[in-house]
C-alpha positions in Angstrom: 4.2 -2.9 22.4 6.8 -5.4 23.7 9.7 -6.8 21.6 7.7 -9.9 20.6 4.7 -7.9 19.5 4.8 -6.7 15.9 2.9 -3.7 14.5 0.9 -6.3 12.5 -0.2 -7.9 15.8 -0.8 -4.5 17.5 -3.2 -3.2 14.8 -5.2 -6.4 14.6 -3.4 -8.5 12.1 -4.1 -9.5 8.5 -7.8 -8.7 8.6 -7.2 -5.1 9.5 -4.6 -4.7 6.8 -6.8 -6.5 4.2 -9.6 -4.0 5.1 -7.3 -1.0 4.7 -6.1 -2.3 1.3 -9.6 -3.1 0.1 -10.7 0.4 0.9 -7.6 1.8 -0.8 -8.4 -0.1 -4.0 -12.0 1.2 -4.0 -10.4 4.6 -4.3 -7.9 3.5 -7.0 -10.8 2.0 -9.1 -12.4 5.4 -9.4 -9.2 7.5 -9.7 -8.6 9.0 -13.1 -4.8 9.2 -12.5 -4.2 5.8 -10.8 -6.6 3.4 -12.5 -4.7 3.6 -15.9 -1.5 2.5 -14.1 -3.1 -0.9 -13.4 -3.0 -3.0 -16.6 -5.2 -5.8 -15.2 -8.9 -5.3 -15.8 -9.5 -6.8 -12.4 -7.8 -5.0 -9.5 -8.1 -8.2 -7.3 -4.7 -9.6 -8.0 -3.0 -6.2 -7.3 -5.0 -5.9 -4.1 -4.0 -9.4 -3.0 -0.3 -8.7 -3.7 -0.4 -5.4 -1.8 -2.2 -6.9 1.1 0.4 -9.7 1.4 3.2 -7.2 1.0 1.9 -5.0 3.8 1.1 -7.9 6.1 4.7 -9.1 5.7 6.2 -5.6 6.0 4.4 -5.0 9.3 5.6 -8.4 10.8 2.9 -10.8 9.6 3.2 -13.9 7.5 5.9 -14.0 4.9 3.6 -15.2 2.2 4.5 -12.3 -0.1 8.2 -13.3 -0.3 7.3 -17.0 -0.5 5.2 -16.4 -3.6 7.0 -13.5 -5.3 10.6 -13.3 -3.8 12.1 -10.1 -2.7 9.7 -7.2 -3.0 12.0 -5.1 -5.3 9.4 -2.4 -5.3 11.1 0.1 -7.5 12.0 -2.5 -10.1 8.4 -3.9 -10.1 7.0 -0.5 -10.6 9.6 0.7 -13.2 7.4 -0.1 -16.2 4.8 2.5 -14.9 5.2 6.2 -14.9 4.9 7.0 -11.3 4.7 10.8 -11.2 4.5 13.2 -8.3 0.8 13.6 -9.2 0.3 9.9 -9.2 2.0 9.7 -5.8 -0.4 12.4 -4.4 -3.4 10.5 -5.7 -2.1 7.3 -4.2 -1.7 9.0 -0.9 -5.1 10.5 -1.1 -6.6 7.0 -1.6 -4.5 5.7 1.3 -5.5 8.5 3.6 -9.2 7.7 3.0 -8.5 4.0 3.8 -6.6 4.8 7.0 -9.2 7.3 8.1 -11.8 4.6 7.9 -9.7 2.0 9.8 -10.0 1.6 13.5 -6.4 2.5 14.4 -5.2 4.6 17.3 -3.7 8.0 16.5 -0.2 6.5 17.1 -0.8 3.5 14.8 -2.3 5.7 12.1 0.8 8.0 12.3 3.1 5.0 12.0 1.3 3.6 9.0 1.0 7.1 7.4 4.7 7.8 7.8 5.5 4.6 6.0 3.1 5.1 3.1 4.2 8.7 2.7 7.8 7.7 2.4 6.9 4.8 0.1 4.9 7.1 -2.2 7.8 9.5 -2.5 10.3 6.6 -3.0 8.2 5.1 -5.9 8.2 8.3 -8.0 10.3 7.4 -11.1 9.4 10.2 -13.5 8.8 13.9 -13.3 7.2 14.1 -16.8 3.6 14.8 -16.0 2.8 15.1 -19.7 
């Protein structure tokens, strides 16, 4: 990957990220821990926001910031009890999505490293009760 090529470009762009996020949300929809964290009946808006965020994060279009401003991820997630258990469920859904994506082992490792860090960063409560 040269200096002008982004990770977004390297993995195949927006379509690949949208596919990963779509598969991730299929898992979320059926997850007993994660689904209650999404107040919207339709997961579509959350899926779109996450797709736009990841596309921007990996060097694609800046549509996320143009529509929503700075990501402020911890602030946006503060109303929700993100526990260590929730983070593990989130990672399990994401692992399934990455396993089904057509990424090289190196690309997978890069993506996985980011989401693992993000999941840990988003934990905001240790009260599992």
